N, C-alpha and C positions, 0 to 999 in steps of 0.2 A: 925859345920858340917865339917868332914874331907875333905881335898882338892879333892880327887877323887870323893867323893859323890857330892860335889858342881859342879865339872866339868860335871858329869853325868847329874845332874839336869838341868844345863844350856844347855847341848847338846841336851837333850830331847826336850826342848822347841825350840831351834834354828833349829835342824835338822828335827825331826819328825813334828814339827809344820810348817816347811817350805816345805813340800812335796806336795804343791799345794792344800791345804785345807784351804780356808779362814775362818775367824771367822763366826760363825753362826749368822744370822740376826734375828731380832724380829719375833716371830711367827714360828720359825723353830721347827721341831720335833727332831732335832739332840740334843742328850744329851751331846755330847762332845763339849767343848768350842772351839775346832779347827776344827769342822766338817763342812760339806757343808751346805749353807743356803738353806732353802726351800722357795725360792722366785719365783713368777710368772714372766713372761716377762713384760717389762716396759709398753707395750701397753695394757696389760690385765686390766680388770676392777677390782674394789675392791672385787667383788664377785668371780671373777676368781682366784684372789690371795688367797682368803680365802679357796677356794676349793683345790687349789694346796697345801697349807699348811696342809690341813686336810687329804690329800691322805695317806692312810695306805698302805705301801708297801706289796706286796705279789708276787706270781709268775707272775701276769699280768704285772709287770713293766719290765720284761725281754725283751730285743731285741737282736737279732743276725743278722747282716747284713753286707753289703759291704760299706765301706767308701772311696773307691778309688777316687771317684769324689771329695772328700774334701781334697785330698792330692796334688792338683795342681790347678793352675789358681788363679784368683783374689779372689775367695770366699773360698780359702783353709783355713782350720782350723778355721772356724767361727762357732758360735752357729747356725746361720741360715742354714748353709750348713749341719751341723749335723742333725738338726731337719728335713730339707727337705729330706735328704737321708733316714731317718727313716720313714717318711710319705710315701715316694715313694716305700718303701719295705713292707708297710702294718703294721707298728708298731702300737700297741694299744695306745689308749689315755693315759692310765696309764703309759706306757713306755715313751711316749713323755713328760708327766708331770715330771716323775722322772728324765729324762735327763735334763729338764729345771732347775729343782731344783739343780742338781749336777753341772750344767754348769753356774750358775748365778754368780760365783765369777771370771769368766774370763778364767777358764780352762775347756776344754770340757771333758765330761764323760757321761757314760750311764750304766745301769745295764745289765750285760751280763749273769748272772746266779743267781739262787735262790734255796735254800733248807732250810729245817728246822732241827734244832738240839735241842733235849730236849725241844721242844716247843718254841724255839727262832728262828726267821727268820734270815737267813744268806745270805746276798746279795753280790755277786761279782761285783765290780764296775770297769769298764774298762776306762782307760785314753788313748785314741787311739793315741794321738800326743805327748806323753811324750818321752823324749830320754831314760829314765830309769824308772823302777818301773811302769809298765803299768797297774797293777791291785791292787786293795785294797779291803777291806772287811768292810761292815756295819752290825752290829748286830741290829736287829729290835725287840723291846720288844712288849708285849701285848698291850701297849698303843700307839704304832706306833713310839716311840722314836728310833732314829737311832744313833748308837754308832760307831764311826770311830776308829777301832783298830790300825790305823796308826797315829792317832793324838797323841800328847804328853801325855803319861800316867802320872798319879800321881807319884811323886818321893818318896812318903812315903814308907818306908821300904827299899829303896835302901841303905841307910847308915847303916842299922841294919842287913843286910844280910852278914854274914861273908864270904860266898863263893864268893859273888859278889865283896866284898872288896878285897879279895885276887886276883881275876881276874883283877880288876882295878889297883891294885898296880903293877901287872906284865905288864899290858898294859894301861898305863895312858892316851893314846890318843884314846882309843877305845870309839866309840859312837854308838848309835842305827841306823841301816839302815833298813827302810821299804822295803818290806812289812812284817808284822807280819804273823806268821804261826799258824794255829790251833794246839793245843797240848793236846786236850782231855777235859774232864769235870769231875766234882765231885759233889755229892749231898751236899746241905747245910741243916742246921736245918730247921724244919718246912716246908719241901717240896721245898725249894729253890734249885737253881742250880748254879754252878760256871763253866764258860767257861774260859779256859786258852789259852792264845796266847803268843808266844815267838817271839821277834824281834832280829835279829842277831846283835851282837856287833862286829865292826871291825874298823880298823884305816883309811880306805879309801873305796870308792865304789867298787873298783876292788880287794881289799885286801881279804884275807881269813878270815873267821869268827874266832874270838878268844873266843867267848862265846855267851850267849843269855840273853836277858832281859825278864823274865817271868812276865806277867801282867794278873791278874784275873779280870773277869767281872762277877759280881754277880747279880742274879735275884731272886725275891721272888717266893713263891708258885704259884702266879698268873702270873708269868713270866714278872713282872715289874722290870725294871732296878733299882738297889739300890746302885750301886757304883763299883769302880774299884780300884785296888791297885797293886803295885809291891809286889810279893810274893817270899819268900825264897824258894829255891829248895834244894833237897838232904835230 
């Protein structure tokens, strides 16, 4: 593998995989290996844990509220404070479960918006206490699998894209910086759909973008997730 492609592959895993998304735990609905675990609170029964894992995300998981109470005092930035704030503002049971799933790895998060695109659920996840990159995206397929578009994408294709190789030769220190941005969709054979996301490539967090890493997320006609890949552009 060429040196720049190897650097890109390593930086994908090190940087995107380190954006606060711990490895998925057993029973998780997340399809990405670096996506959030769907785990119930430690005090929940086995039945409660199974119910949490089985929750199919839809518009009911969205919560929009005030977290100022969790930004100060001894209980600041704790999962208990987040969930209490959500309960006190009338969050639905589904929204609380989704926030529990997202926050099980130590970083607090909740679903702040939802829409559907070509039959695929698109959830906006908010990380209220991050210093940078406070939003991410989960794609939700027909089976409830959640795909984190800011998790490290498959590096297949990176070394064969001539445009990307030219960019990396000109900017050898460039790496992907989340969040990925939606960049349209395209039909696949047999009724499937491809959703495209692009992640900025730059040399530091505050640096200007020098390019983008395009990753395709493919779904079959029944809108089941079938894979992702880096795709050449141009």
